[in-house]
C-alpha positions as CSV (number, residue, x, y, z in Angstrom):
1,M,-38.4,16.3,-30.5
2,S,-37.9,13.3,-32.3
3,K,-38.1,9.8,-30.7
4,I,-34.6,9.2,-31.0
5,L,-33.2,12.4,-29.2
6,V,-35.5,11.6,-26.6
7,K,-34.4,8.2,-26.0
8,I,-30.8,9.5,-26.3
9,I,-31.5,12.0,-23.1
10,V,-33.1,9.3,-21.3
11,I,-30.2,6.9,-21.9
12,F,-27.5,9.9,-20.9
13,G,-29.9,10.4,-17.8
14,L,-30.0,7.0,-16.8
15,V,-26.2,6.4,-17.1
16,G,-25.7,9.7,-15.2
17,L,-27.8,8.5,-12.1
18,V,-26.1,5.3,-12.0
19,T,-22.7,6.5,-12.0
20,F,-24.1,9.2,-9.4
21,G,-25.4,6.5,-7.4
22,W,-22.8,4.0,-7.5
23,Y,-20.1,7.0,-6.8
24,R,-22.4,8.1,-3.8
25,W,-22.7,5.0,-2.4
26,S,-19.3,3.3,-3.0
27,S,-16.6,3.3,-0.5
28,N,-14.2,6.2,0.0
29,S,-11.4,3.8,-0.6
30,C,-12.7,2.9,-4.0
31,R,-13.2,6.3,-4.8
32,Q,-9.8,6.8,-3.9
33,E,-8.6,4.0,-6.0
34,L,-10.2,5.3,-8.8
35,V,-8.6,8.8,-8.4
36,D,-5.3,7.3,-8.1
37,L,-5.5,5.1,-11.3
38,A,-6.9,7.8,-13.2
39,S,-4.2,10.4,-12.1
40,G,-1.4,7.6,-13.0
41,K,-0.4,7.0,-9.2
42,R,0.6,3.6,-8.7
43,L,1.9,3.2,-5.4
44,M,1.6,-0.1,-3.1
45,V,2.7,-0.3,0.4
46,V,2.9,-3.9,1.3
47,N,2.9,-5.4,4.8
48,V,4.8,-8.8,4.8
49,L,4.0,-10.1,8.0
50,E,1.4,-12.8,8.8
51,T,-2.3,-11.7,8.6
52,E,-2.9,-11.8,12.2
53,Q,-0.4,-9.2,12.7
54,Y,-1.6,-7.0,9.7
55,K,-5.2,-7.3,11.2
56,D,-3.7,-5.9,14.6
57,C,-1.9,-3.0,13.3
58,H,-1.2,-1.8,9.7
59,I,-0.4,1.4,7.8
60,K,-3.4,2.8,6.8
61,G,-4.0,2.1,2.9
62,S,-1.4,-0.9,3.1
63,I,-2.1,-4.4,1.8
64,S,-1.3,-7.6,3.7
65,V,0.8,-10.0,1.3
66,P,2.4,-12.7,3.8
67,F,6.1,-13.0,2.6
68,D,5.3,-16.6,1.4
69,Q,2.9,-15.3,-1.0
70,L,4.9,-12.5,-2.6
71,E,5.8,-14.8,-5.7
72,K,2.0,-14.4,-6.7
73,L,2.2,-10.6,-6.3
74,A,5.0,-10.5,-8.5
75,Q,2.8,-12.1,-11.1
76,Q,0.4,-9.8,-10.6
77,V,1.7,-6.5,-10.3
78,D,2.7,-4.2,-13.2
79,Q,6.5,-3.7,-13.2
80,D,6.0,0.1,-12.9
81,T,4.2,0.0,-9.9
82,E,6.3,1.7,-7.2
83,L,6.5,-1.0,-4.1
84,V,7.3,-0.2,-0.3
85,F,7.5,-3.3,1.7
86,Y,7.5,-3.2,5.6
87,C,7.3,-5.5,8.5
88,S,7.6,-5.4,12.0
89,N,10.6,-3.2,13.2
90,Y,14.3,-3.0,12.3
91,M,14.9,-6.6,13.7
92,C,12.5,-8.1,11.1
93,A,14.5,-8.9,7.9
94,A,11.5,-9.8,5.8
95,S,10.9,-6.2,4.3
96,G,14.6,-6.0,2.8
97,K,14.3,-9.9,1.3
98,A,11.0,-8.8,-0.2
99,A,12.3,-6.0,-2.1
100,K,15.3,-7.8,-3.1
101,L,13.1,-10.5,-4.2
102,F,11.0,-7.7,-6.2
103,Q,14.4,-6.2,-7.8
104,Q,15.5,-9.2,-9.1
105,K,12.7,-10.0,-10.9
106,G,13.0,-6.5,-12.8
107,F,10.9,-4.3,-10.6
108,K,12.7,-0.7,-10.6
109,R,10.9,1.2,-8.0
110,V,11.1,-0.8,-4.9
111,W,11.8,0.2,-1.2
112,A,12.2,-1.6,2.0
113,Y,10.9,0.2,5.0
114,E,13.2,-1.4,7.6
115,A,11.7,0.9,10.3
116,G,8.5,-0.7,10.0
117,M,5.2,-0.9,12.1
118,N,6.9,-0.2,15.0
119,E,8.2,3.5,14.1
120,W,5.1,4.4,12.0
121,Y,2.9,3.5,15.0
122,R,5.0,5.4,17.6
123,K,5.3,8.5,15.4
124,G,1.5,8.7,15.7
125,L,1.0,8.2,11.9
126,P,-2.0,6.9,10.1
127,V,-3.0,3.3,11.3
128,E,-5.6,0.7,11.1
129,G,-6.3,-1.7,13.8
130,S,-6.5,-2.0,17.3
131,C,-2.4,-2.0,17.7
132,K,-2.1,-4.2,20.7
133,A,1.1,-6.2,19.9
134,A,4.0,-5.8,22.3
135,Y,6.5,-5.3,19.7
136,L,5.0,-1.8,19.1
137,K,5.9,-0.3,22.2
138,S,9.4,-1.9,22.4
139,S,12.6,0.2,21.1
140,N,13.5,-0.1,17.8
141,E,16.9,1.0,16.7
142,P,18.7,0.3,13.4
143,I,20.9,-2.8,13.4
144,E,24.7,-1.6,12.8
145,E,25.2,-4.4,10.2
146,E,25.9,-3.5,6.4
147,Q,23.1,-3.0,4.2
148,D,22.7,-4.9,1.2
149,P,23.5,-2.3,-1.5
150,E,20.9,-4.0,-3.8
151,V,18.2,-2.7,-1.6
152,T,16.9,0.7,-1.3
153,I,15.7,1.8,2.1
154,I,13.1,4.3,2.4
155,T,12.6,6.5,5.9
156,T,9.8,7.0,7.8
157,D,9.4,10.7,6.6
158,E,10.1,9.7,2.9
159,L,7.4,7.2,3.1
160,R,5.1,9.8,4.9
161,V,5.6,12.2,1.8
162,K,5.2,9.4,-0.8
163,L,1.8,8.7,0.8
164,G,0.8,12.4,1.1
165,I,0.7,12.5,4.7
């Protein structure tokens, strides 16, 4: 074999080992994000509560962006990204306000999950955190007020399906 062919084989072998090593030792979430990006899936589930509440209990795989930091997120996210905003329960209006804010900025695939962390937790769906906050165990009923027609609401079952659970 020629020296050039041997060098090419060695280079491909090293690249393969480095790639396999990274894959083997990287976290599952990093690998899942790569799979999601490769498949074109772009869904962000965003908890708009304060960081301490997010750390206590949040939908598995969701990210924390406190309400006052949403403007920054809007500048960083592609407008084709699907966005689901949630907060604590039906009494919290932050998820609807976040969805409306993003719709006004031109995002088309935006939902408010108004049942919030309370319903997600009470239905036994995947969560992360110790889940000690009192609001998680209290009743959670939709408010009878008229819904903002500009805000699209997503139900627990619809979000569960969207997340593949």
